[in-house]
C-alpha positions as CSV (number, residue, x, y, z in Angstrom):
1,K,-61.8,34.0,38.8
2,T,-61.8,34.9,35.1
3,G,-61.8,38.6,34.6
4,T,-64.6,39.9,32.3
5,V,-65.4,43.1,30.4
6,Q,-68.7,44.7,30.0
7,I,-69.3,46.8,27.0
8,F,-72.3,49.1,27.1
9,S,-73.9,51.0,24.2
10,S,-77.3,52.5,23.4
11,F,-78.2,49.2,21.7
12,T,-76.6,46.2,23.5
13,S,-74.4,45.2,26.4
14,F,-72.2,42.1,26.5
15,E,-69.3,40.6,28.2
16,N,-65.8,39.6,26.8
17,I,-63.4,37.2,28.3
18,L,-60.4,39.1,29.6
19,S,-58.0,37.2,27.2
20,E,-59.9,38.7,24.3
21,L,-59.2,42.3,25.3
22,M,-57.6,44.4,22.5
23,E,-55.3,47.4,22.8
24,H,-58.1,49.7,21.6
25,H,-60.4,48.7,24.4
26,V,-58.1,50.2,27.0
27,I,-58.0,53.9,27.9
28,C,-54.5,55.1,27.1
29,Y,-53.2,58.6,27.8
30,D,-50.1,60.4,28.9
31,V,-50.7,63.1,31.6
32,E,-48.2,65.6,30.3
33,K,-48.7,65.0,26.6
34,D,-52.5,64.5,26.5
35,L,-54.2,65.9,29.7
36,F,-52.1,69.0,30.4
37,P,-52.6,70.6,27.0
38,L,-56.4,69.8,27.1
39,V,-56.7,71.4,30.6
40,L,-54.6,74.4,29.7
41,S,-56.5,75.1,26.5
42,N,-59.5,75.6,28.6
43,C,-58.0,77.9,31.1
44,Q,-58.3,81.7,31.1
45,Y,-55.8,84.0,32.9
46,S,-56.5,87.4,34.2
47,L,-53.9,89.8,35.9
48,E,-54.7,92.9,37.8
49,R,-52.0,95.4,39.0
50,G,-51.0,94.5,42.5
51,H,-52.7,91.1,42.5
52,E,-51.7,87.6,41.6
53,T,-52.6,85.9,38.4
54,I,-56.1,84.4,38.6
55,S,-56.8,81.1,36.7
56,E,-60.3,80.2,35.7
57,Y,-61.0,76.7,34.3
58,D,-64.0,75.8,32.1
59,L,-64.6,72.5,34.0
60,P,-67.8,71.4,32.0
61,R,-65.9,71.8,28.7
62,I,-62.9,69.9,30.2
63,Q,-65.2,67.1,31.3
64,Q,-66.9,66.9,27.9
65,Q,-63.5,66.8,26.1
66,I,-62.2,64.1,28.4
67,L,-65.3,62.0,27.8
68,T,-65.1,62.5,24.0
69,H,-61.3,61.9,23.7
70,F,-60.7,59.1,26.2
71,L,-63.9,57.5,27.5
72,Q,-66.4,57.4,24.6
73,G,-66.8,53.9,23.3
74,K,-64.6,52.2,25.8
75,P,-65.8,49.1,27.7
76,L,-66.2,48.9,31.5
77,I,-63.4,46.6,32.7
78,T,-63.7,44.9,36.0
79,R,-60.5,44.3,38.1
80,A,-61.3,40.7,38.8
81,G,-58.6,38.5,37.4
82,I,-56.4,41.2,36.2
83,P,-52.8,41.2,37.5
84,V,-51.9,44.6,38.9
85,L,-48.4,46.1,39.0
86,V,-48.1,49.1,41.3
87,N,-45.1,51.5,41.3
88,T,-44.7,52.6,44.8
89,Q,-42.0,55.1,44.4
90,E,-40.8,57.8,42.0
91,R,-37.9,57.2,39.7
92,D,-34.6,58.2,41.3
93,Y,-32.9,59.8,38.3
94,D,-29.8,60.7,40.2
95,T,-29.2,57.0,40.9
96,I,-30.2,56.0,37.4
97,F,-27.7,58.5,35.9
98,K,-24.9,57.2,38.0
99,T,-25.7,53.6,37.1
100,V,-25.8,54.4,33.4
101,C,-22.6,56.4,33.6
102,G,-20.9,53.3,35.2
103,K,-21.9,51.1,32.4
104,V,-22.0,53.5,29.4
105,P,-19.6,56.5,29.8
106,Q,-21.5,59.7,29.2
107,I,-20.3,62.9,27.5
108,P,-22.0,66.4,27.0
109,L,-23.9,67.1,23.9
110,S,-22.4,69.6,21.6
111,S,-24.1,73.0,21.1
112,L,-24.9,71.9,17.5
113,A,-26.6,68.7,18.6
114,Q,-28.6,70.6,21.3
115,N,-29.8,73.1,18.6
116,T,-30.8,70.2,16.3
117,V,-32.9,68.7,19.1
118,S,-34.5,72.0,19.9
119,R,-35.1,72.8,16.2
120,E,-36.6,69.5,15.2
121,L,-38.9,69.0,18.3
122,D,-40.9,72.2,17.9
123,S,-44.1,71.1,19.8
124,Y,-44.8,70.1,23.4
125,S,-46.2,66.7,22.3
126,E,-43.0,65.9,20.3
127,V,-40.7,66.9,23.2
128,C,-42.7,64.6,25.6
129,A,-42.6,61.7,23.2
130,A,-38.9,62.1,22.7
131,L,-38.3,62.3,26.5
132,K,-40.2,59.1,27.0
133,I,-38.0,57.3,24.6
134,V,-34.9,58.5,26.3
135,E,-36.3,57.4,29.6
136,L,-36.8,54.0,28.2
137,L,-33.3,54.0,26.8
138,L,-31.9,54.9,30.2
139,G,-33.8,52.1,31.8
140,F,-32.4,49.6,29.3
141,L,-28.8,51.0,29.6
142,S,-28.9,50.9,33.4
143,L,-29.7,47.2,33.3
144,T,-27.4,46.2,30.5
145,S,-24.7,48.2,28.9
146,G,-23.8,49.5,25.4
147,D,-21.2,51.1,23.2
148,P,-21.1,54.8,24.0
149,T,-20.1,55.6,20.4
150,M,-23.1,53.7,18.9
151,K,-25.6,56.1,17.2
152,L,-28.7,56.4,19.3
153,V,-30.9,55.9,16.2
154,T,-29.0,52.7,15.4
155,Y,-29.6,51.4,18.8
156,L,-33.3,52.2,18.6
157,Q,-33.5,50.4,15.1
158,D,-31.2,47.4,15.5
159,V,-31.3,46.6,19.2
160,L,-34.7,47.8,20.5
161,K,-36.5,47.5,17.1
162,M,-38.5,50.6,17.9
163,D,-37.9,52.8,14.9
164,Q,-41.2,52.0,13.2
165,N,-43.1,53.4,16.1
166,I,-41.1,56.7,16.4
167,D,-42.0,59.9,14.6
168,H,-39.5,60.8,12.0
169,H,-39.0,64.3,13.6
170,I,-37.8,62.5,16.7
171,L,-35.4,60.2,14.9
172,K,-34.0,63.3,13.0
173,A,-33.6,65.1,16.3
174,F,-31.6,62.2,17.7
175,G,-29.4,62.0,14.5
176,K,-26.3,63.6,16.1
177,C,-26.7,61.6,19.4
178,T,-24.9,58.5,20.6
179,L,-25.5,56.3,23.6
180,G,-22.9,58.3,25.4
181,H,-25.2,61.3,25.2
182,C,-28.3,59.8,26.8
183,V,-28.0,61.4,30.2
184,C,-27.3,64.9,28.7
185,L,-30.1,64.4,26.2
186,W,-32.5,63.6,29.0
187,K,-31.6,66.9,30.7
188,V,-32.0,68.8,27.4
189,L,-35.4,67.3,26.7
190,S,-36.7,67.7,30.2
191,S,-35.6,71.4,30.1
192,L,-37.4,71.8,26.8
193,R,-40.5,70.2,28.1
194,S,-40.7,72.7,31.0
195,E,-40.0,75.6,28.6
196,N,-43.0,74.4,26.5
197,M,-45.1,74.0,29.6
198,L,-44.4,77.6,30.5
199,R,-45.4,78.8,27.1
200,L,-48.6,76.7,27.3
201,K,-49.5,78.2,30.6
202,R,-49.0,81.7,29.3
203,V,-47.4,82.8,32.6
204,S,-47.0,86.6,33.0
205,L,-43.6,87.5,34.4
206,A,-42.6,90.5,36.3
207,F,-39.0,89.8,37.3
208,A,-36.2,92.3,37.0
209,G,-32.8,90.8,37.2
210,K,-29.5,90.6,35.4
211,S,-29.8,89.5,31.8
212,F,-27.9,86.6,30.3
213,S,-26.2,86.7,27.0
214,N,-27.9,85.0,24.1
215,R,-24.8,82.8,23.6
216,N,-25.0,81.3,27.1
217,V,-28.7,81.1,27.9
218,D,-29.4,77.6,26.4
219,Q,-26.8,75.9,28.5
220,W,-27.7,78.0,31.5
221,L,-31.4,76.9,31.2
222,I,-30.4,73.3,31.1
223,E,-28.2,73.4,34.1
224,I,-30.6,75.5,36.2
225,H,-33.4,73.1,35.2
226,E,-31.3,70.2,36.5
227,V,-30.9,72.0,39.9
228,L,-34.8,72.5,40.0
229,L,-35.6,69.0,39.0
230,L,-33.0,66.8,40.7
231,G,-31.7,69.1,43.4
232,L,-34.8,70.9,44.7
233,G,-37.2,68.2,43.5
234,C,-36.0,65.4,45.7
235,L,-37.7,64.3,48.9
236,R,-35.0,65.7,51.2
237,A,-34.9,69.1,49.5
238,T,-36.4,71.0,52.5
239,E,-33.8,69.5,54.7
240,D,-30.8,70.1,52.4
241,W,-31.6,73.4,50.9
242,N,-32.4,76.8,52.6
243,P,-34.6,79.2,50.6
244,S,-32.7,82.2,52.1
245,W,-29.3,81.0,50.7
246,S,-27.7,83.0,47.9
247,L,-28.8,81.5,44.5
248,K,-25.2,81.9,43.2
249,Q,-23.8,80.0,46.2
250,A,-26.4,77.3,46.1
251,V,-25.9,76.6,42.4
252,S,-22.2,76.6,42.8
253,V,-22.4,74.0,45.6
254,Y,-24.6,71.8,43.5
255,M,-22.3,72.1,40.5
256,R,-19.0,71.7,42.4
257,H,-18.4,68.2,41.0
258,K,-19.5,69.1,37.5
259,D,-17.5,70.3,34.6
260,V,-19.4,73.4,33.7
261,P,-18.5,76.6,31.8
262,P,-17.2,79.5,34.0
263,Y,-20.2,81.7,33.2
264,M,-22.5,79.3,34.9
265,K,-21.0,80.4,38.2
266,E,-20.0,83.9,37.3
267,D,-23.0,85.4,35.5
268,F,-25.2,85.3,38.6
269,P,-26.6,88.5,40.2
270,E,-25.3,88.6,43.8
271,N,-28.7,89.7,45.4
272,L,-30.8,86.7,44.3
273,Q,-31.9,84.1,46.8
274,L,-32.5,80.4,46.2
275,S,-36.2,81.1,46.8
276,Q,-36.2,83.1,43.5
277,I,-34.7,80.4,41.3
278,V,-38.0,79.6,39.6
279,E,-38.6,83.2,38.7
280,T,-35.0,83.5,37.5
281,W,-35.5,80.5,35.3
282,K,-38.7,81.9,33.9
283,Y,-37.0,85.2,33.2
284,A,-34.2,83.6,31.3
285,I,-36.8,81.7,29.1
286,T,-38.6,85.0,28.4
287,A,-35.3,86.6,27.5
288,K,-34.5,83.7,25.2
289,Q,-37.9,84.0,23.4
290,E,-37.4,87.7,22.9
291,W,-33.9,87.2,21.4
292,M,-35.3,84.5,19.0
293,M,-38.1,86.9,17.9
294,E,-35.6,89.6,17.3
295,G,-33.6,87.2,15.1
């Protein structure tokens, strides 16, 4: 059966053959880039002493903005005749990283390159867009291979032919990166995305722990974010990790096969538990922001 599209307006309604569908007919959005900021911008937080933070959402306004930004003027598309691709499982980044490393040897990003990425991508939407590009790169590299010394921007331009569709800020942020940096770049960007999300949510923190030096905090945030995302975020996390474990011990175990600076294992307060890792991560971000404001 041929799929059809019904387009309704205040004046007419008509049907289009599925083959005549254009890109602008389809609702296109990114949850983290488009929906999260919209929802969070219509959220009010209140905090009372001795109580948890209370979130209040302006649901009518959120609904109106979704209608205006994404649904207005779009046709009603029936599913008949449309081939459907369903992704039944989450991406296993740990496996993807191992596959990529086997085909394209990976090395850490220098502090200078990390600072360039952070400086150039100064908005949440840009970080999300950059992360999507790196995820696409990882997908290609896991299926093919590549020269680890090739400039990442060159690969995007000459191999994937994507440079015309990429914001110049993102290309500039990738300027010091090669294909051998893709895994590390993904970790840096995913950590930056979470930092931006934390700022968007305006989370109030009340955590008193050992402070980290300004010199070490950027790398510390990236490594701890990896533990949160890939270690504690996996399906077997509740079986493999005990929240009562020492945070220092748990992180040391996770990083036992990694080449990390000594301070990653040494600069941990002894009295923290694994269950406090999220608050510890938030505290470090807050400390970093304060240092940046102080200059």
